[in-house]
Legacy VTK file of the C-alpha trace (Angstrom):
# vtk DataFile Version 3.0
C-alpha trace
ASCII
DATASET POLYDATA
POINTS 485 float
53.608 68.251 79.159
50.378 69.617 80.571
50.280 70.641 84.189
48.709 67.603 85.888
45.320 68.066 87.482
44.349 66.418 90.769
42.957 63.335 89.058
46.229 62.265 87.470
48.702 63.551 90.054
49.020 60.126 91.743
49.944 58.557 88.399
52.495 61.277 87.615
54.061 60.980 91.064
54.316 57.222 90.711
56.338 57.464 87.500
59.972 56.482 87.924
61.081 59.156 85.456
61.854 62.420 87.341
59.783 65.189 85.698
59.246 68.867 86.472
57.739 72.126 85.246
59.120 75.594 85.870
58.518 79.213 84.916
60.382 80.417 81.771
62.144 83.190 83.720
65.593 84.147 84.979
64.790 82.395 88.258
62.805 79.460 86.865
60.611 78.856 89.902
59.500 75.224 90.016
55.709 74.964 89.652
55.467 71.161 89.620
57.735 68.188 90.249
57.114 64.531 91.021
58.764 62.623 93.866
61.644 61.084 91.821
62.485 64.580 90.568
62.430 65.960 94.110
64.692 63.107 95.252
67.329 63.942 92.610
67.397 67.523 93.929
67.831 66.198 97.461
64.313 66.562 98.857
62.193 63.877 100.519
58.857 65.388 99.481
57.729 66.938 96.176
55.816 69.759 97.883
59.059 70.992 99.488
60.385 71.933 96.031
57.438 73.982 94.765
58.364 77.663 94.439
62.110 77.080 94.685
64.108 78.611 91.783
65.557 75.948 89.533
68.515 78.288 89.015
69.519 77.833 92.660
70.178 74.159 91.945
72.668 74.871 89.178
76.226 75.006 90.545
77.013 77.767 88.043
74.394 80.375 87.246
75.946 80.776 83.788
74.994 77.146 83.084
71.400 77.953 83.971
71.444 80.928 81.602
72.801 78.727 78.816
70.108 76.124 79.482
67.385 78.791 79.477
68.718 80.381 76.265
68.472 77.016 74.512
64.676 77.391 74.722
64.315 81.036 73.709
63.649 80.898 70.010
62.166 77.461 69.453
59.937 74.939 71.105
62.318 72.164 70.119
63.283 69.615 72.756
66.843 70.141 74.051
69.314 68.054 76.024
71.606 69.675 78.588
74.137 68.493 81.200
75.056 70.467 84.294
76.468 70.162 87.790
73.537 70.263 90.193
73.575 71.396 93.827
71.307 69.208 95.921
69.338 70.652 98.839
72.140 69.695 101.254
74.802 71.260 99.050
76.149 68.007 97.605
77.214 68.309 93.960
75.585 65.971 91.463
75.804 65.681 87.676
72.426 65.647 85.938
71.079 65.624 82.401
67.937 67.621 81.515
65.690 66.955 78.534
63.237 69.837 78.210
61.271 72.124 75.907
59.590 75.506 76.051
55.767 75.552 75.983
54.037 78.546 74.373
50.400 79.501 74.041
48.540 80.128 70.764
49.839 83.706 70.665
53.467 82.586 71.026
53.787 83.719 74.622
56.073 81.616 76.827
54.027 79.676 79.346
56.378 77.221 81.044
59.254 74.781 80.564
58.520 71.049 80.768
61.428 68.744 81.526
62.742 65.395 82.662
65.878 64.957 84.791
68.417 62.142 84.446
70.929 61.174 87.092
74.206 60.765 85.191
76.480 61.223 88.183
77.156 57.523 88.704
78.031 56.848 85.070
80.376 59.838 85.010
81.806 59.344 88.509
85.193 58.212 87.246
85.610 61.349 85.140
84.269 63.578 87.933
86.820 62.086 90.328
89.636 62.757 87.864
88.414 66.332 87.403
88.240 66.938 91.159
91.763 65.602 91.698
93.051 67.776 88.850
91.205 70.823 90.205
92.533 70.303 93.743
96.097 70.058 92.442
95.563 73.151 90.283
94.225 75.088 93.280
97.216 74.028 95.361
99.612 75.230 92.671
97.806 78.559 92.328
98.493 79.641 95.920
101.285 78.559 98.248
99.272 79.591 101.328
96.780 76.755 101.652
94.602 78.630 104.138
93.587 81.057 101.393
92.268 78.242 99.189
91.143 75.755 101.823
87.442 76.499 101.233
87.932 76.024 97.464
89.566 72.636 98.002
86.806 71.494 100.348
84.205 72.733 97.869
85.757 70.562 95.162
85.841 67.535 97.458
82.111 67.873 98.110
81.478 66.923 94.483
82.582 63.373 95.259
82.609 62.981 99.040
79.704 64.160 101.157
80.414 66.089 104.333
78.679 68.403 106.775
81.912 69.293 108.539
85.530 69.066 107.449
88.713 69.921 109.316
92.465 69.635 109.067
94.127 68.765 112.366
97.878 69.056 112.835
100.210 67.526 115.397
102.161 69.994 117.480
105.882 69.609 118.051
105.401 67.932 121.428
102.809 65.599 119.961
100.343 66.298 122.769
97.861 68.582 121.020
96.338 69.301 117.633
95.432 72.440 115.720
92.138 72.670 113.850
91.192 74.468 110.655
87.491 73.682 110.287
84.627 74.432 107.935
80.974 73.582 108.260
78.368 73.363 105.546
76.313 76.561 105.459
72.539 76.683 105.323
72.328 75.587 101.728
68.883 76.969 101.022
70.310 80.487 101.359
73.266 79.801 98.982
75.078 76.804 100.467
78.268 78.692 101.286
81.030 77.262 103.442
81.419 78.859 106.850
84.469 78.790 109.116
83.408 76.824 112.149
86.332 77.712 114.384
89.330 79.998 114.347
92.691 78.909 113.030
95.189 77.476 115.495
92.562 76.196 117.909
94.213 73.714 120.261
92.781 70.377 121.352
94.104 67.498 123.414
95.363 64.672 121.244
93.987 62.043 123.629
90.522 60.940 122.643
90.681 62.515 119.178
90.412 60.841 115.791
94.008 61.901 115.098
95.216 59.827 118.077
93.913 56.664 116.364
95.545 57.664 113.079
98.934 58.353 114.692
98.890 55.021 116.536
97.839 52.900 113.544
99.255 54.966 110.680
96.029 54.271 108.774
92.706 56.017 108.006
90.104 55.780 110.759
86.327 55.471 110.279
83.601 56.071 112.855
80.400 54.423 111.597
78.139 55.989 114.216
79.248 58.647 116.702
76.354 57.699 119.012
77.894 54.244 119.477
81.496 55.470 119.813
83.278 55.501 123.167
85.483 58.459 122.201
84.813 61.739 123.981
85.141 63.813 120.824
82.576 61.650 119.013
80.038 62.380 121.746
80.526 66.078 121.036
80.032 65.566 117.295
76.971 63.388 117.904
75.374 66.269 119.798
75.979 68.401 116.683
74.221 65.824 114.460
77.460 64.450 112.979
76.827 60.700 112.870
79.720 59.262 110.834
83.345 60.371 110.520
86.465 59.679 108.476
90.005 60.713 109.323
92.751 60.327 106.716
96.466 60.747 107.596
98.513 63.572 106.115
102.120 62.485 105.660
105.172 64.526 104.761
108.537 62.876 104.197
107.272 59.619 105.695
105.984 61.234 108.883
102.358 61.837 109.901
101.902 65.565 110.453
98.124 65.532 110.910
94.898 64.422 109.262
91.972 65.628 107.182
88.709 64.734 108.897
85.194 64.545 107.456
81.914 64.397 109.321
78.523 63.502 107.842
74.964 63.578 109.183
74.372 60.126 107.683
75.169 57.004 109.689
77.861 54.709 108.232
78.485 56.934 105.217
82.261 56.693 104.748
83.957 53.652 103.219
86.785 52.292 101.073
85.873 54.341 97.981
86.474 57.579 99.947
89.794 56.251 101.234
90.897 55.407 97.679
90.010 58.947 96.616
91.919 60.572 99.466
94.988 58.490 98.651
95.321 60.605 95.510
94.742 63.977 97.199
96.330 63.703 100.654
99.979 64.112 99.462
99.130 67.498 97.891
97.288 68.579 101.033
100.219 67.600 103.263
102.607 69.515 101.023
100.301 72.549 101.184
100.166 72.381 104.984
103.961 72.317 105.176
104.149 75.321 102.847
101.715 77.206 105.089
103.911 76.468 108.104
106.989 77.758 106.260
105.097 80.898 105.245
104.205 81.491 108.905
107.856 81.167 109.885
108.976 83.500 107.106
106.319 86.103 107.986
107.214 85.884 111.661
110.884 86.513 110.881
109.961 89.490 108.692
107.777 91.014 111.415
110.491 90.578 114.064
113.074 92.150 111.739
110.740 95.058 110.942
110.036 95.745 114.623
113.739 95.668 115.489
114.461 98.045 112.608
111.712 100.415 113.795
113.044 100.364 117.352
116.599 101.108 116.221
115.524 103.953 113.942
113.612 105.908 116.607
114.527 106.751 120.193
110.967 107.740 121.127
108.780 104.647 121.039
105.589 106.677 121.387
106.148 107.976 117.870
106.195 104.459 116.420
103.954 102.430 118.779
101.132 102.320 116.201
103.556 101.057 113.514
104.834 98.315 115.818
101.301 97.210 116.721
100.310 97.200 113.060
103.255 94.896 112.332
102.196 92.580 115.143
98.711 92.285 113.644
100.243 90.415 110.706
100.910 87.442 112.984
98.757 87.910 116.097
95.119 88.966 115.985
93.948 91.762 118.249
91.141 94.300 118.545
92.822 96.196 121.356
96.462 96.402 122.391
98.178 98.343 125.152
101.483 98.709 126.938
101.162 99.121 130.693
104.158 100.191 132.807
104.829 99.996 136.515
105.564 103.316 138.162
108.394 103.685 140.640
106.090 103.096 143.603
104.737 99.977 141.964
101.162 100.877 142.887
99.815 102.190 139.584
100.184 101.403 135.888
100.375 103.637 132.850
98.537 102.641 129.659
99.338 103.348 126.024
96.378 101.854 124.185
95.359 101.362 120.583
92.121 99.992 119.190
91.420 98.558 115.760
88.889 100.576 113.774
85.693 98.919 112.598
85.462 97.325 109.170
87.876 95.303 107.071
90.115 98.325 106.531
89.677 99.780 109.989
92.699 101.841 110.987
94.378 102.065 114.381
92.915 104.492 116.881
94.385 105.722 120.152
91.617 105.121 122.673
93.122 106.696 125.784
95.668 109.442 126.417
99.249 108.627 127.251
100.101 108.250 130.933
96.573 107.348 131.953
96.873 105.894 135.426
95.145 102.802 136.782
95.410 100.939 140.089
97.739 97.969 139.878
95.384 95.921 142.087
92.818 94.108 139.976
94.673 94.626 136.702
96.134 92.047 134.346
99.603 93.491 135.061
99.197 92.509 138.715
98.821 88.875 137.599
101.957 89.164 135.468
104.092 90.762 138.194
102.957 88.233 140.803
103.750 85.201 138.647
106.519 86.591 136.468
104.857 84.815 133.542
102.419 85.601 130.719
98.761 85.576 131.710
95.792 84.349 129.648
92.154 85.334 129.953
90.103 82.894 127.883
86.751 84.562 128.541
86.546 88.056 130.043
82.935 87.476 131.137
84.157 84.736 133.494
87.503 86.275 134.491
88.757 86.928 138.007
90.589 90.032 136.798
88.595 93.089 137.883
89.300 95.144 134.754
88.040 92.337 132.481
84.457 93.269 133.375
84.952 96.514 131.460
86.575 94.778 128.497
83.734 92.243 128.301
81.258 95.127 127.897
83.394 96.489 125.029
83.275 93.163 123.179
86.782 92.001 124.138
86.380 88.285 124.845
89.942 87.004 125.383
93.181 88.646 126.524
96.897 87.979 126.778
99.435 89.905 128.843
103.137 89.303 128.267
105.776 90.633 130.727
108.270 93.266 129.586
111.584 92.785 131.385
114.639 95.010 131.524
117.757 93.878 133.364
115.817 90.919 134.843
113.137 93.197 136.286
109.518 93.402 135.094
108.824 96.989 134.052
105.363 96.379 132.577
103.496 94.273 130.049
102.143 94.311 126.524
98.475 93.346 126.518
96.314 92.057 123.669
92.531 91.810 123.536
90.507 89.899 120.935
86.776 89.683 120.175
87.113 85.892 119.844
86.767 83.777 122.990
89.765 81.598 123.898
91.907 82.994 121.076
95.375 83.332 122.611
97.595 80.308 123.255
101.211 79.154 123.572
101.984 79.855 119.909
101.576 83.578 120.668
103.829 83.238 123.702
106.594 81.782 121.530
106.282 84.746 119.202
106.337 87.387 121.947
109.423 85.770 123.493
111.316 87.034 120.440
109.822 90.539 120.434
109.371 91.523 124.091
113.080 92.204 124.812
113.199 94.779 121.993
110.012 96.433 123.263
111.350 96.643 126.805
114.626 98.104 125.537
112.686 100.618 123.439
110.616 101.677 126.450
113.742 102.275 128.522
115.247 104.269 125.656
112.070 106.350 125.535
112.375 107.089 129.250
115.989 108.231 128.759
114.922 110.291 125.750
112.145 111.952 127.751
114.495 112.750 130.648
117.104 114.151 128.283
114.496 116.228 126.467
113.121 117.519 129.779
116.625 118.406 131.033
117.445 120.193 127.780
114.216 122.237 128.012
114.885 123.123 131.654
118.416 124.241 130.725
117.097 126.428 127.900
114.432 127.939 130.151
117.034 128.635 132.837
119.512 130.183 130.398
116.830 132.566 129.136
116.082 133.838 132.633
119.697 134.480 133.685
121.575 137.529 132.309
124.574 136.448 130.271
127.910 137.737 131.615
128.971 138.269 128.033
126.242 140.892 127.504
LINES 1 486
485 0 1 2 3 4 5 6 7 8 9 10 11 12 13 14 15 16 17 18 19 20 21 22 23 24 25 26 27 28 29 30 31 32 33 34 35 36 37 38 39 40 41 42 43 44 45 46 47 48 49 50 51 52 53 54 55 56 57 58 59 60 61 62 63 64 65 66 67 68 69 70 71 72 73 74 75 76 77 78 79 80 81 82 83 84 85 86 87 88 89 90 91 92 93 94 95 96 97 98 99 100 101 102 103 104 105 106 107 108 109 110 111 112 113 114 115 116 117 118 119 120 121 122 123 124 125 126 127 128 129 130 131 132 133 134 135 136 137 138 139 140 141 142 143 144 145 146 147 148 149 150 151 152 153 154 155 156 157 158 159 160 161 162 163 164 165 166 167 168 169 170 171 172 173 174 175 176 177 178 179 180 181 182 183 184 185 186 187 188 189 190 191 192 193 194 195 196 197 198 199 200 201 202 203 204 205 206 207 208 209 210 211 212 213 214 215 216 217 218 219 220 221 222 223 224 225 226 227 228 229 230 231 232 233 234 235 236 237 238 239 240 241 242 243 244 245 246 247 248 249 250 251 252 253 254 255 256 257 258 259 260 261 262 263 264 265 266 267 268 269 270 271 272 273 274 275 276 277 278 279 280 281 282 283 284 285 286 287 288 289 290 291 292 293 294 295 296 297 298 299 300 301 302 303 304 305 306 307 308 309 310 311 312 313 314 315 316 317 318 319 320 321 322 323 324 325 326 327 328 329 330 331 332 333 334 335 336 337 338 339 340 341 342 343 344 345 346 347 348 349 350 351 352 353 354 355 356 357 358 359 360 361 362 363 364 365 366 367 368 369 370 371 372 373 374 375 376 377 378 379 380 381 382 383 384 385 386 387 388 389 390 391 392 393 394 395 396 397 398 399 400 401 402 403 404 405 406 407 408 409 410 411 412 413 414 415 416 417 418 419 420 421 422 423 424 425 426 427 428 429 430 431 432 433 434 435 436 437 438 439 440 441 442 443 444 445 446 447 448 449 450 451 452 453 454 455 456 457 458 459 460 461 462 463 464 465 466 467 468 469 470 471 472 473 474 475 476 477 478 479 480 481 482 483 484
C-alpha cells in the first residue's frame, strides 16, 4: 500500500475498509489512517490518530511485540487478532491483516494494514471469558477491595463505563457506602483511578440504591439530565449521562448494588442486565467476605492493643506501637493523646506523625507534656459535649487550632473522649489529609478501644508517681547518715 497523495486521499477515506500505515518500530507511530480505521480505534476524525503509537492501542504490549515480530523477516502478509484499547479505554477485539514494506535495499519502510472489527462475532466468547476471569479473580483474593480495579477492568471489555461504584446498605438502612472508580485519562495509559475514599457515606434517599431496594430489580437512568433524582443532577454535571444500578444479593437479601455510569445517553439495556446476572452473585459474596475480614482485623487489633496495655505499665513506652496498630483499621496522618490537667485549663499532648512515603515510619512531632490552652482546642469541644467531635474540613472549622492543622495538610479530624470512672480525662485525636474522612464507623471502633487507653493512661500516672516517690526516697536516703554506720 503506497502512502496516498493528496489527489487520492478522498477516495481512500471513503473506503469502508479500515486501513492504516505505521512506522516499523517498537512504538509503531501511525502515519496514515482513514476514517473507518480511526472509528474502530475510537476516534471521530482521522487526523486525531496521526502520530499516536499503535502499540498504545494494544491491551497487552506483548501482543504488539508478537504482531511486529511476524513482519521481521519477510514481507509476507500476516493475519493477527488482539484485544484493542479504544481511545476511551473500552476494550475491543480486532483482526489485523498487514505486511512489512521494504525499499530496494531491504530497509524497512513502513507497515501497511487493514483492521477488522471481530468483537461482535466473538462477543459470546468474550462474555464467557470475562465471567470466568472475574470468578478467577474473586477466588484469588478474599479481600475484594484489593482486586476491585481488576474486576472493573475486566467488565469494561463488555460493558462500557466512565464511572463504576459499589454501594452498600448500612445496618440501619439509612445510608450507603461507596467504593468508586473513574476512568483515567486514557491517552496517558487509561488507568483506573479511585474517585473517592472507601467507606464514604451518602444518604440513601434520592440515590439509585433506594430505587433498587424498593423494587428489588435493576434500575436504569436513560438520561441524567432528564432525571428528577438529586444524585443524577450531580452526575450530569460530571458528564455522566446514563446509569445502571444492579442489586447485590446475599442469602436472599439486598446488601447493596453495583452502579455504572456512562457519558453516552441511553447506553445501558437488557444485554448488560443479563451479563450482570451472571457476575453479581460472586460480587456480593466478595463484599460479604470483605466485611468479615474487616471484623476479623478489628478484633485482632483490639486484642493486640489490650495485650500491649497489659504488658507495660508505662504507656509512653508503647504509644507508637498502639498507634501503629490503629492504623491497620483507621487512617491517620497525625494522632495525639491530649489530657486535662487538674485545673482543667490546659491540655497535654503526646503526638505522632506518619512519615512521608509508602513506608513512612512514625515520628514524634512534639515533646511530651507540651501544654496548650484548653480554650479553642478540640478537647474543649469533647469536654463540653461529652461526645466525640468531628471536623470534616479544617479550613472551614470553628476550632481555633484547626487553622494550624489546615496549614500542615491535615484536612479532617476526629477526637474521641477518654473516660475513667465516668470522668473525661482527655481525648485521642486523629488527623487525616483527606477531607471528610472520619465517620460513625470509626466511632464504633474507638468505643471498644478507648476504655483500655484511658485505663493505660491512669496506670501510667500511677507508675510515674511511684517512680518519682522511689527516686525521692533514694535521694533522701543518700543524704541522711545511716544509724547503722
